[in-house]
C-alpha positions in Angstrom: 82.8 117.2 68.5 85.0 114.7 70.2 87.1 117.6 71.6 84.0 119.3 73.0 82.8 116.1 74.7 86.2 115.4 76.2 86.6 118.9 77.4 83.2 118.6 79.2 84.3 115.5 81.0 87.6 117.0 82.0 86.0 120.2 83.4 83.7 118.1 85.6 86.5 116.0 86.8 88.5 119.1 87.7 85.6 120.4 89.8 85.2 117.1 91.7 89.0 116.8 92.2 89.1 120.3 93.8 86.4 119.3 96.2 88.2 116.1 97.1 91.5 118.0 97.7 89.7 120.3 100.1 88.3 117.3 102.0 91.7 115.6 102.3 94.2 118.3 103.3 94.9 116.3 106.5 93.8 112.8 105.8 93.3 110.4 108.7 94.5 106.8 108.7 92.0 104.6 107.0 90.1 102.1 109.3 86.8 102.1 107.5 87.3 98.7 106.0 88.6 95.5 107.6 92.4 95.1 107.5 93.4 93.1 104.4 96.5 91.6 103.0 99.5 94.0 102.8 102.6 93.1 100.9 105.7 95.2 100.9 108.4 94.4 98.3 111.6 96.1 97.3 111.2 97.9 94.0 113.3 100.0 91.6 113.9 103.2 93.5 112.1 102.2 96.6 109.2 99.9 97.5 106.0 98.5 96.2 103.2 98.4 98.8 100.0 96.4 97.9 97.0 96.6 100.2 94.1 94.3 99.3 90.8 94.6 101.2 87.4 92.9 100.8 83.9 94.4 101.3 84.9 97.7 99.6 82.0 99.0 97.6 80.6 95.5 97.7 83.7 93.9 96.1 87.5 93.2 96.5 89.8 96.2 96.0 93.5 96.3 95.7 95.7 99.4 95.9 99.2 99.1 94.6 101.6 101.9 95.3 105.2 102.5 94.3 107.0 104.9 96.7 110.4 105.9 97.8 110.0 104.3 101.2 107.6 102.0 103.1 106.1 104.7 105.3 105.1 106.8 102.3 103.7 103.7 100.5 101.6 102.6 103.5 100.3 106.2 104.0 99.3 106.5 100.4 97.4 103.2 100.5 95.6 104.3 103.7 94.6 107.7 102.2 93.3 106.0 99.1 91.0 103.7 101.2 89.9 106.7 103.3 88.8 108.5 100.1 87.0 105.4 98.8 85.2 105.0 102.1 84.1 108.7 102.1 82.6 108.2 98.6 80.9 104.9 99.5 79.3 106.5 102.6 77.6 109.0 100.3 76.9 106.9 97.1 75.8 103.5 98.4 72.2 102.8 97.8 72.5 99.9 100.3 73.2 102.2 103.3 70.0 103.8 104.6 72.1 106.7 106.0 73.8 107.5 102.7 73.2 110.7 100.8 72.0 108.7 97.8 69.5 106.8 99.9 68.2 110.2 101.1 67.8 111.3 97.5 65.9 108.2 96.7 63.5 108.8 99.7 62.9 112.5 99.3 63.7 113.7 95.8 60.2 112.9 94.5 58.6 115.4 97.0 61.3 118.1 97.1 64.7 119.1 95.8 67.6 117.4 97.7 70.9 119.2 97.8 74.0 117.0 97.3 77.7 117.4 97.5 80.1 118.0 94.6 81.1 114.4 94.1 77.5 113.1 94.0 76.3 115.9 91.7 79.3 115.4 89.3 78.5 111.6 89.1 74.8 112.4 88.3 75.8 114.9 85.6 78.2 112.3 84.2 75.5 109.7 84.3 73.2 112.1 82.3 76.0 112.4 79.7 76.5 108.7 79.3 72.7 108.1 79.3 72.5 110.5 76.3 75.3 109.2 74.2 74.4 105.5 74.8 70.8 105.8 73.6 69.5 105.2 77.1 71.4 101.9 77.7 73.3 103.5 80.6 70.6 104.5 83.1 71.2 104.7 86.9 67.5 105.4 87.4 67.0 101.7 86.9 66.5 101.2 90.6 62.8 100.2 90.4 63.7 97.4 87.9 66.6 96.2 90.1 64.2 96.0 93.0 61.8 93.9 91.0 64.4 91.4 89.9 66.1 91.1 93.3 67.5 88.7 94.3 68.3 87.8 90.7 70.2 84.6 91.4 67.3 83.0 93.2 64.5 84.0 90.8 62.4 81.0 89.8 60.2 82.8 87.2 60.3 86.1 85.4 58.3 88.8 87.0 54.8 89.3 85.5 54.7 91.5 82.4 52.4 94.0 84.2 54.9 94.4 87.1 57.8 94.9 84.6 55.8 97.5 82.8 55.0 99.4 86.0 58.6 99.4 87.1 59.8 100.4 83.6 57.5 103.4 83.6 59.5 104.8 86.6 62.9 104.4 84.7 64.3 107.3 82.6 67.3 109.4 83.6 65.8 112.3 81.6 63.3 112.6 84.4 66.1 113.1 87.1 66.2 116.9 87.3 69.5 118.4 88.1 70.0 122.1 89.1 73.7 123.0 88.7 73.3 126.3 90.6 72.2 124.7 93.8 73.4 121.1 93.2 69.8 120.0 93.9 68.3 116.7 92.6 64.6 116.2 92.0 62.6 113.2 90.6 59.8 113.8 88.2 57.7 111.0 89.7 57.2 109.2 93.0 58.7 105.7 93.1 61.8 106.6 91.1 65.2 105.6 92.5 68.9 105.8 91.5 71.6 103.2 91.7 75.1 104.5 90.9 76.8 101.1 91.0 77.7 101.2 87.4 79.8 104.4 87.6 80.7 105.0 91.3 83.3 102.2 91.5 85.3 103.6 88.6 85.2 107.1 90.0 86.3 105.9 93.4 89.3 104.2 91.8 90.1 107.4 90.0 90.0 109.3 93.3 92.0 106.7 95.1 94.8 107.0 92.5 94.7 110.8 92.7 95.0 111.1 96.5 97.6 108.3 96.7 99.8 110.2 94.4 99.2 113.5 96.2 100.6 111.7 99.3 103.9 111.0 97.5 103.3 107.8 95.6 105.4 107.6 92.5 102.8 105.6 90.8 99.6 103.9 91.8 97.2 101.3 90.4 93.8 100.4 91.8 92.1 97.2 91.1 88.4 97.8 91.8 86.8 94.3 91.5 88.6 93.7 88.2 88.4 97.3 86.9 91.8 99.0 86.7 92.9 102.6 87.1 96.6 103.4 86.7 98.3 106.7 87.6 101.8 107.1 86.4 104.2 104.2 85.7 106.2 101.9 88.0 109.9 103.0 88.3 111.9 101.2 85.6 108.8 100.4 83.5 107.9 103.7 81.8 105.3 102.0 79.5 103.0 101.6 82.6 101.4 98.8 84.5 101.0 95.4 82.8 97.3 94.5 82.6 95.6 91.3 81.6 92.0 90.5 80.6 90.1 87.8 82.4 89.2 84.7 80.4 85.4 84.3 81.0 85.4 80.5 80.4 85.7 79.5 84.1 88.7 79.9 86.3 88.6 83.5 87.7 92.5 83.5 87.6 92.7 82.6 83.9 93.6 85.4 81.5 93.1 85.8 77.7 96.3 84.9 75.8 97.6 87.6 73.6 95.6 90.3 75.3 98.1 91.8 77.7 98.5 95.6 77.5 100.0 98.4 79.5 98.1 101.1 81.4 99.6 104.5 82.2 97.3 107.3 83.2 94.4 105.3 81.8 91.7 102.9 83.0 90.2 99.6 81.9 86.8 98.1 83.0 85.1 94.8 82.1 81.5 93.9 82.2 79.9 90.6 81.3 77.3 87.9 81.6 79.4 85.0 82.8 79.3 85.4 86.6 75.9 86.6 87.8 73.3 84.7 85.8 70.2 82.6 86.5 68.2 80.0 84.7 64.5 80.1 84.3 62.5 77.5 82.5 65.7 76.2 80.9 66.8 79.6 79.6 69.9 81.4 80.9 69.5 85.1 81.7 72.1 87.8 82.4 71.9 90.0 85.6 72.4 93.0 83.4 69.0 94.7 82.6 68.2 96.7 79.6 66.5 99.9 80.9 64.7 100.4 77.6 62.8 97.1 77.8 62.9 96.4 81.6 64.3 92.9 81.0 67.6 91.1 81.1 69.8 91.7 78.1 69.9 88.8 75.5 72.8 86.4 75.9 74.6 87.9 72.9 77.7 89.3 74.6 79.9 87.3 76.9 82.1 90.1 78.0 83.2 93.7 77.1 86.4 95.3 78.1 86.7 99.1 77.7 89.9 101.2 77.9 89.3 104.9 78.6 91.1 107.9 80.0 89.4 107.5 83.4 87.8 104.8 85.5 84.5 106.7 85.6 84.3 106.6 81.8 85.5 102.9 81.4 83.0 101.8 84.1 80.0 103.5 82.6 80.8 102.5 79.1 81.5 98.8 79.9 77.9 98.5 81.1 76.4 100.4 78.2 78.2 98.5 75.6 77.0 95.1 76.9 73.4 96.4 76.5 74.0 98.0 73.2 75.6 94.8 71.7 78.6 94.5 69.4 77.4 96.5 66.4 76.1 99.6 68.1 78.6 99.3 70.9 81.6 99.2 68.6 80.3 102.1 66.7 79.9 104.2 69.9 83.3 103.3 71.2 84.9 104.1 67.9 83.3 107.6 68.0 84.5 108.5 71.5 87.9 110.1 72.1 90.6 107.9 73.5 88.2 105.0 74.0 88.8 101.4 72.8 86.6 98.3 73.4 87.0 94.5 73.0 83.8 92.3 72.7 83.8 88.6 73.4 80.8 87.0 71.7 79.4 83.5 72.3 80.5 81.0 69.6 79.7 77.4 70.2 81.4 76.3 73.4 83.8 79.3 73.3 83.7 82.8 72.0 85.0 85.0 69.2 86.3 88.5 69.6 85.7 91.8 67.8 87.4 95.1 68.8 87.8 98.7 67.9 90.8 99.3 65.6 93.0 100.7 68.4 92.4 98.0 71.0 95.8 96.3 71.8 96.1 93.3 69.5 92.5 93.8 68.2 91.0 94.0 64.8 87.5 94.5 63.6 
């Protein structure tokens, strides 16, 4: 069963990668995002170029490339951002001119044909919606609109409004036609937000195109989610990766939880940053699509390791909603997936993890 599921994921990735390759035979320099911080350092066998830019898919991105020379390294970084920008232009629900916004406007009245990347993400979303018992659901758009802006809410929305929005949520009612790559909504008022899966996929693609431009190895930090392709010269085990300590300082990391990433990804989701307090009770920004309400404050943070950024990104969100018992069970069942839960415990937290998570124990 695991082999079948994994084969399905790989087949879809191959299709999308082919589409991406055709789009980027002659990539242009990337100027879609404001210039950021570029650091060039000598490295074993060449150079390491790190290009950090803000405002990328709504967060801070860093592309780290190891290459034989500076020109190749800079070119690989530029091509990586070019690919990310192309995806964001299609997948952002914030942009009125994006393909996803067009789907949200028109798919209730007629089928909307989309490109290979978008269709692959929607098919992937359907897979994760199914295996996560509906806790991963990009059709949560109506609920997100109701709770926006979350940080400034002074009261919970009325029960009746939550019920109306919840009635429009359900990815099983997003109809996908693989023959025509058409998307159709089963009811007016439905809308999709791919924010919980698109960032991981964009990081996957950034690594792929950077390496196709001659990068010996590449790591992309997508707002704290990591995708690593290859290993830095002289360090065959991969890129050293740390997990954020959720107890305050964004630069603090968890002691004893450093691990290596090579041709793998890690994503973290949690309740510690975007929260609000209503009537003396703290609420998470993460909504449970099954109830239409914020998830209980039972999970501080989840870190998922998976073969791709797409998988890690989607699962990190789903496991927060599922909680530690069901979430650990799902992660343990999936091929090449590991998860670490940090759970509230007094003024701190305790950890539980799948058996294969580095340094973890159940």
